[in-house]
C-alpha positions as CSV (number, residue, x, y, z in Angstrom):
1,M,33.8,1.1,11.9
2,K,35.0,-0.8,8.8
3,T,31.8,-2.5,7.7
4,L,31.0,-4.9,4.8
5,Y,27.3,-4.8,3.7
6,F,25.6,-7.7,2.1
7,E,22.4,-7.5,0.0
8,G,19.6,-9.7,1.4
9,A,18.7,-11.4,-1.9
10,G,16.5,-14.2,-0.6
11,W,13.5,-14.5,1.8
12,S,14.2,-12.7,5.1
13,G,11.8,-15.0,7.0
14,A,13.3,-18.3,5.8
15,I,15.4,-19.1,8.9
16,K,13.5,-17.4,11.7
17,G,14.8,-17.9,15.2
18,Y,17.8,-19.9,14.2
19,S,20.3,-17.2,13.1
20,D,21.0,-13.6,13.7
21,I,21.4,-13.1,10.0
22,P,18.1,-11.9,8.6
23,N,18.1,-13.6,5.2
24,C,18.7,-17.0,3.7
25,R,20.6,-15.8,0.6
26,I,23.1,-13.0,0.8
27,R,25.6,-11.5,-1.7
28,T,28.1,-8.7,-1.9
29,A,31.2,-7.4,-3.7
30,F,34.2,-5.8,-1.9
31,T,38.0,-5.2,-2.0
32,N,40.3,-7.2,0.3
33,D,43.4,-6.0,2.0
34,K,45.5,-6.8,-1.1
35,G,43.4,-4.6,-3.3
36,Q,41.7,-7.6,-5.0
37,K,38.0,-7.2,-5.8
38,I,35.8,-10.2,-4.9
39,Y,32.2,-11.3,-5.4
40,L,30.7,-13.5,-2.7
41,E,27.3,-15.2,-2.5
42,I,26.1,-17.5,0.3
43,I,23.0,-19.6,0.6
44,A,21.8,-20.8,4.0
45,D,19.5,-23.6,5.1
46,E,18.5,-25.4,8.2
47,V,19.7,-28.9,9.0
48,Q,16.8,-31.4,8.9
49,K,16.4,-34.5,11.1
50,K,17.3,-36.8,8.2
51,D,19.7,-34.9,5.9
52,F,21.3,-36.6,2.9
53,R,24.3,-34.3,3.1
54,S,26.9,-36.2,5.1
55,S,28.8,-33.2,6.2
56,W,25.8,-31.9,8.0
57,L,25.3,-34.9,10.2
58,S,27.3,-33.5,13.1
59,Y,25.0,-30.5,13.3
60,P,21.7,-30.8,15.3
61,P,18.4,-30.3,13.5
62,G,17.5,-26.6,13.1
63,T,21.1,-25.5,12.8
64,P,21.5,-22.8,10.1
65,I,24.3,-23.8,7.8
66,A,26.0,-21.5,5.2
67,F,27.2,-22.8,1.8
68,I,29.4,-20.8,-0.5
69,D,27.4,-20.5,-3.7
70,S,29.8,-18.2,-5.6
71,C,33.2,-16.8,-4.6
72,H,35.5,-15.3,-7.3
73,Y,37.8,-12.5,-8.1
74,I,36.5,-9.6,-10.3
75,T,39.2,-9.1,-12.9
76,N,37.6,-6.1,-14.7
77,D,38.2,-7.9,-18.0
78,P,34.9,-8.5,-19.8
79,D,36.5,-11.2,-21.9
80,I,37.2,-13.3,-18.8
81,D,34.3,-15.4,-17.4
82,D,35.1,-14.6,-13.7
83,C,32.3,-16.9,-12.4
84,N,34.2,-19.9,-13.7
85,V,37.8,-18.8,-14.5
86,S,38.4,-16.6,-11.5
87,R,37.1,-18.8,-8.7
88,I,38.9,-18.5,-5.4
89,R,40.6,-21.8,-4.6
90,F,42.4,-23.7,-1.8
91,D,46.0,-24.6,-2.3
92,D,45.0,-28.0,-3.6
93,G,43.0,-26.4,-6.4
94,K,39.5,-27.0,-5.0
95,S,37.1,-24.1,-5.3
96,Y,35.6,-22.5,-2.2
97,E,32.3,-22.8,-4.0
98,H,30.1,-25.8,-3.3
99,N,32.8,-27.2,-1.1
100,H,31.8,-28.7,2.3
101,D,35.2,-27.6,3.7
102,T,33.8,-24.0,3.6
103,V,30.5,-24.8,5.3
104,F,29.9,-22.9,8.5
105,I,27.1,-22.1,11.0
106,F,25.3,-19.1,9.6
107,T,25.9,-16.3,12.1
108,Y,27.3,-12.9,11.8
109,E,30.3,-13.9,13.9
110,N,31.2,-16.8,11.6
111,L,30.4,-14.8,8.5
112,L,32.9,-12.1,9.5
113,K,35.5,-14.7,10.4
114,F,35.1,-16.4,6.9
115,V,35.4,-13.1,5.1
116,N,38.4,-11.9,7.1
117,E,40.3,-15.2,7.4
118,K,39.6,-16.9,4.0
119,L,39.4,-13.8,1.8
120,G,42.1,-11.7,3.3
121,C,40.1,-8.8,4.8
122,S,40.1,-6.9,8.1
123,F,36.4,-5.8,8.4
124,E,35.2,-5.1,11.9
125,K,31.6,-5.8,11.1
126,V,29.3,-7.4,8.5
127,E,25.7,-6.6,8.1
128,V,22.9,-7.9,5.8
129,L,20.6,-5.2,4.4
130,N,17.1,-6.2,3.3
131,E,14.5,-4.4,1.3
132,L,14.5,-0.6,0.7
133,T,18.0,0.0,2.1
134,G,19.2,1.0,-1.4
135,Y,22.0,-1.6,-1.6
136,W,22.0,-4.3,-4.3
137,V,25.2,-5.8,-5.5
138,F,24.6,-5.7,-9.3
139,N,24.7,-2.3,-11.1
140,D,22.4,-2.6,-14.1
141,K,24.1,0.4,-15.7
142,G,27.6,-1.2,-15.6
143,K,29.3,-3.4,-18.1
144,H,29.2,-7.1,-17.3
145,G,32.6,-8.5,-16.3
146,T,33.9,-5.1,-15.1
147,F,34.1,-3.3,-11.8
148,S,31.3,-1.0,-13.0
149,F,28.9,-4.0,-13.0
150,Y,29.0,-4.2,-9.2
151,N,28.0,-2.0,-6.3
152,F,30.6,-2.6,-3.6
153,G,29.4,-3.4,-0.1
154,D,32.4,-1.9,1.6
155,E,31.7,1.4,-0.2
156,F,28.0,1.7,0.4
157,N,26.8,4.5,2.7
158,Y,23.9,3.0,4.7
159,D,21.4,5.5,5.9
160,A,19.2,3.8,8.5
161,E,17.0,6.8,9.1
162,K,16.2,7.2,5.4
163,T,15.5,3.4,5.2
164,A,13.1,3.7,8.1
165,K,11.2,6.5,6.3
166,R,11.0,4.5,3.1
167,L,9.7,1.4,5.0
168,A,7.1,3.6,6.8
169,K,5.9,5.1,3.5
170,R,5.7,1.7,1.9
171,D,3.6,0.4,4.8
172,E,1.3,3.4,4.5
173,L,0.8,2.7,0.8
174,K,0.3,-1.0,1.3
175,A,-2.5,-0.3,3.8
176,Y,-4.1,2.0,1.2
177,F,-3.8,-0.5,-1.7
178,Q,-5.3,-3.3,0.4
179,Q,-8.6,-1.3,0.5
180,F,-8.9,-2.1,-3.2
181,M,-7.4,-5.7,-3.5
182,Q,-7.0,-8.6,-1.2
183,Y,-3.3,-8.6,-1.5
184,D,-0.9,-5.7,-2.2
185,N,0.7,-6.6,-5.6
186,A,2.7,-3.3,-5.8
187,S,6.4,-3.4,-6.3
188,Y,8.7,-1.1,-4.2
189,W,12.4,-0.3,-4.7
190,T,14.9,2.6,-4.2
191,D,16.3,4.7,-7.0
192,E,19.8,6.1,-7.3
193,N,18.7,9.2,-5.3
194,G,17.5,7.1,-2.4
195,D,13.8,7.8,-3.1
196,L,11.0,5.3,-3.1
197,V,9.8,4.0,-6.4
198,V,6.3,2.3,-6.5
199,R,4.8,0.3,-9.3
200,I,1.1,-0.7,-9.0
201,N,0.4,-4.1,-10.5
202,T,-3.3,-4.8,-10.7
203,Y,-6.2,-4.9,-13.1
204,E,-7.1,-1.7,-14.9
205,E,-10.5,-1.5,-13.3
206,V,-9.0,-1.7,-9.8
207,F,-6.2,0.8,-10.7
208,K,-8.8,3.4,-11.7
209,K,-10.5,3.2,-8.3
210,M,-7.2,4.1,-6.7
211,K,-7.1,7.5,-8.3
212,F,-3.5,7.6,-9.3
213,N,-2.4,9.2,-12.6
214,E,0.4,6.7,-13.3
215,R,1.0,3.1,-12.3
216,Q,4.7,3.9,-11.5
217,F,5.7,6.9,-9.5
218,T,8.4,8.1,-7.2
219,V,8.0,9.3,-3.6
220,K,10.6,11.8,-2.4
221,I,12.4,10.7,0.8
222,D,14.1,13.5,2.7
């Protein structure tokens, strides 16, 4: 199945119960059917009873609405400011970004429709990946303004089994850390090998009680 993955870059609990998309801020990079590379970022929010945005008035309270926060071509030329110069636009010149004509109800069905119909793609599925899946759209080793700066969501190989193992190990560590502090302040992320990286953020006297040699360490995930 031809799938486009999005990074869940916001809070996954922000729109509970109102949408089947598990995050309020999502972003990805991909290649459309014409071979053009695109960066897309979307922010979602729920309609309130009294909303100052006139285009929302037709939606009932609680409806999750998606706004296009960023949508531009990636030119691979570091001298071009793609965020501003390479924005994708309607025929009348208006940008897709911050445009109420591109607002849609925030569901997977509508997200797939937007990507395929507005951006010239033929994906069969879109999926948002949250923490410890290993997908993030920006590659900190790449050069800004070039293809190397992005991890492309249509090229990512998502391993659900390995993600489940990382999450289980994280939960195990969180339970251990909470014996020593009220809240688990550790940071967790995945490295380029798919292993779990842990950084313990706490006072030195608390860290000593945990009996770890280093504050940052890697847990091998098979």
